[in-house]
N, C-alpha and C positions, 0 to 999 in steps of 0.2 A: 504493500500500500504506500502510495506516494505521500509525502508530508504536505500539510496545508501551507499556503503562501501567506507569510506574515503581513499584517496591515501596513507596516512601515515599507515593506518591499513593494506592495501594491501602490503606495503613494509615490515611491521612486519611479516605478514603471509609468505612473500617470504623468510625472514630469517628463519622462522620456518621450512618450507619444505626443505630448503637447509640443515639445521642442521639434520633433519630427514634422508635425503638422505645420508649424510656423516656418521652419527653414525650407521645407519642400512646397509650401503654399498649396496644401491639399485640404479638402474639407474633412477628410476622415483618415486617421492614423489609429490602427487597432492592434491589440494583442488578443488573439483568439485562443480558446482552449478547446481541445478535442477530447470528447468522451464518447467514443463510437457507440451508436451511429450518429451522434450529435456533435455540432461544432458551434460554440457559443462565444459571444463577445465578452471578454474578461476585463479588458481595460480599453476605453475609448477616449480619443482626444476631445478636449473641451474647445472645439473649433466651430466656427460659424457654418451653418448648413450641413452639419454632420447628422445623417439620418440613423446612425447606429447607436443604440443604447446598451449599457451593460446588461447582460442577461439575454439579449436578443439571440434566439437559437435557430440554427439551420440543420437540416438533415444532410449528411454528407452524400453528395452525388456528383456525377460527372459534369453537371452544369453549375458547379460552385467553384469560383476561382481558387479558394483555399484547397479544395480537393485536388486541383491540378498541381499545387505546390507539393502536397503530400505524395502524389503519384510520381512527380519528378524527383522527389527527395532533394529538392534544391529550388533555385529561383524560378518564379514564374513572372514574366513581364508581358503585359498586354497593353500596347500603346493605344489602340482604338478598337474596342470589341465590335463596333458596328461594321468594321472592315475585316473582321476575322471570323470566318465561318464556324470555327470551333467554339467561339465565345459569344457570338451574336445574339443568342437567346439564353444567356446565363441568368441565374437567379438575381444577381445584383443589378440587372438592367431595370428591375422594378424601381430602383432608386436612381436610375440614370447614370450609374457608375460604369463608364466605358473604359476607364484607365485604371490599371492595377499593377502593383509590384508587391511581391510577397516572398517570404523565406520561411522555412520550417524552424520550429523550436523543439529541442529534444532534451529529455532527461539524460544524465550521464550514462545510463545503461542503453541508450539508443531508443528508448520508448518515446513516442510522440507526446509532447506537451500541447502543441498547437502551432500557430503561425503568428508572424508579425507582418503587417502589410499596410500599404497606403492605397487609397482609392480617390478618384476624381471623375468629374463628369466631362472632362476635356483632356486633350493631349497636354501633358504637363512637362515642359522641358526642364524646369528646375528640379522636379522630382526625379526625372530620368538621370540627371547629373548626380543626384544624391543616392543612387542605387548602392554604391559601395558603402556609404555611410550607414544606410539602413541595414546592410548586412552586418556591419560591425556592432550596431546596437543589438541585433539578434544575438551576437556573441556575448554581449554584456548580460542579457537576460539568461542565456544558457549558463553563464558563470554563476549567476544567482541560484539557479536550479541545482547546480553541482554543490554549492555551499549548503543548501538545505539538506541534501542527502548526507553530506559529511556531518553536519550538526546532529541530524537525526541518529546517525550511526553512533556518534559519540555519546548522545543522551542514552541510547540503549546500553552502551558499555558502562556508563555511569550507573544506570539502574541495576545492571548485573553486579557491578562492584558493590553497590550499596546492599544488595541482597546478601552477598557473601559476607559483608561486614556485620549485618544483622545476625546471620547464623553464627558467626564467630563470637559475637557478643553473648548470645544465649548459651553457647557451649563452653566458652572459656572466659566467663565474666571476670575471673581473677587474673587474667593475663593482660594486664594494663599495657605493658610494653608492646606486646604484639598488636593490640588495638590501636595504639598511638601510631605505630608504623603503618597500619592500614589507612588511618586517617591522613597521614602524610601523603600516602600514595594517591588518595582521593584529591587532596589539594593540588598535587602535581598534575593530575589528570584535568582538573578544572582549569588550572593555569595553562595547560596545553590547548584547551578549547579556546580560551581567550586569546592566546598567541595565534592560533589558527585564524581566528576572526580578524586580528590585526593584520596578519599576513595577507589574508584575502583582500582587505581594504586597500593595502599597498599594491597588490597585484592588479586590482581593478583600476586603481589610479594610473598605474603604468600602462595598462591596456588602452585606456582612453587617450593618454598622452601619446602612446606609441602607435596606436592603430587608428583611432578616430581623428585626432588632431591633424595628422598629415593629409587626410582626405579633405578636411575643412580648408587646409592650406591650398590644396589643388583647386578646390571650389572657389577660393578667394581669387586665384589667378584668373579663372574663367569669368569671374564677376568683377574684374578690376574696373570696368567701365560702368558698373552699376553701383553707385554710391549707396542706394537704399539696401541692395542685397548685402553689401559689405557691412553696413551698419547692423543688419540683422545677424550676420555672421559673428560680429563682435559680441552681441548679446548671447548667441548660442555658446560661444566659448566661455563666457562668464557663467552661464547656467550649467554647463558641463562640470565646472568646478564644484558647483553646489550639489551635484548628484553624488559625488564621492567625498564631500567634506561635510562637517557638521555645521549647518546653517544656524546662525544666531537665533535663539528663541525670540529675542526682542524684535529682530527684523521680521521673523515669520509672523509674530503677533501684529506688527504694523501692516504687513502686506495683506493680512486677512481682512483688515478694515477697508481696503481699497477695492474699487471695481477693476475688472480685467484691463480696461484702457488705462486707468490710473496706475496699476501695477507696471504696465509696459512703459509708461512715461517715467515712473519713478526709477526703473532700472536704467533707462537712458540717461536720466539726470545723474545717477550714481556713476555712470560711465563717462560723465563729463561733457555730454552733448548739450548744446544751447537750445533755447526755445525755437530759434530759426531752424536749426538742424533737425530737431524732433519733428517740427511741422513738415519739413521736406520729406523725411523718412516715412511719416504716417500719411502723407498726402492730405494734410489738413491745414486749415488756416492757423496763423499764429495766435489769433484771439481764442481759438478753440483749445490750443495747447495751454495758453495762459489760464483759461477757465479751469482746466483739469489741475494745473499746478496750484491754483488757489484752493481748489477742493482738497488737494493733498495736504497743503499747509493747514487748512482748517481742521482736518481729521487728526493732524499731528500737533494741534494746539500751537501753531507757529504764527498765527495771524497777529500782526502788530508786535511781534516779539523781537524783531530785528535779527533773529537767528537765520543762518544759511541752511536752506533745505538740503542741499547736497551734503554738507558737512554732517548734518544730523543723520542722514541715511547711511553714510559711510561709517559713522561711529557705532551704528547698530549692527553693521555687518560683522 
């Protein structure tokens, strides 16, 4: 039996699919879970015009994009289903999703967990360029699955060890020295679990820096004449750091008070971008950006305080 996915990990995967949706400019970025014969939405991006909700369930069949991913045991890329006789009548056409990129997700033993995918109602060049990045994110999720199996195995070992200790205590209550030695062994085991977790965090950080960041660098070269795209890439790089680092609780509390647009503007302010630059990136008027900035200041009790908004946000990070 496979372990449950912890809430903190689901929240991390949520940040991942949200990042993918923003950088690839797609309405839907999904982590799907397979429990044959069903295939369900496990995590879905909080993006505009996303028709897929968590828990939405499909029956695996040859007219389902993700079924093609599992059959290929690898990438499935459909640029325009309306021009592809294999996919022209697939199930996702009900939502107008004619563009699809997906990769399989597996447990360490090779069993299928599900898929990670992006969908759009149009041909999407940005998403096409991000295919390798999407594949690397699939690797990040599979690394999480591997960690859960390892933690579960260690918990079982701890349980077995504790059972042995209990039996020893009943049989040799007078052998204090032996019992202390067993307790020491347990502490060492618990320490090894914590060390394994720390090593995993370091490995994950190295994977993102070594495997994902280079692809973003290549994407930056391709988008060198697209200031807006480059600005979003800067945000993506900042957010990638937050996936593997402990984000300040104070900053998380502040961000929860803000609307999605205000959070986006707050992140750009932290990145040092001016009102004019933010307006250009978001394709909005400067007055609109100023309106949101004033709302942010109000929510942070900065109105008429003379304090700098960017300095406060950076101090919370």
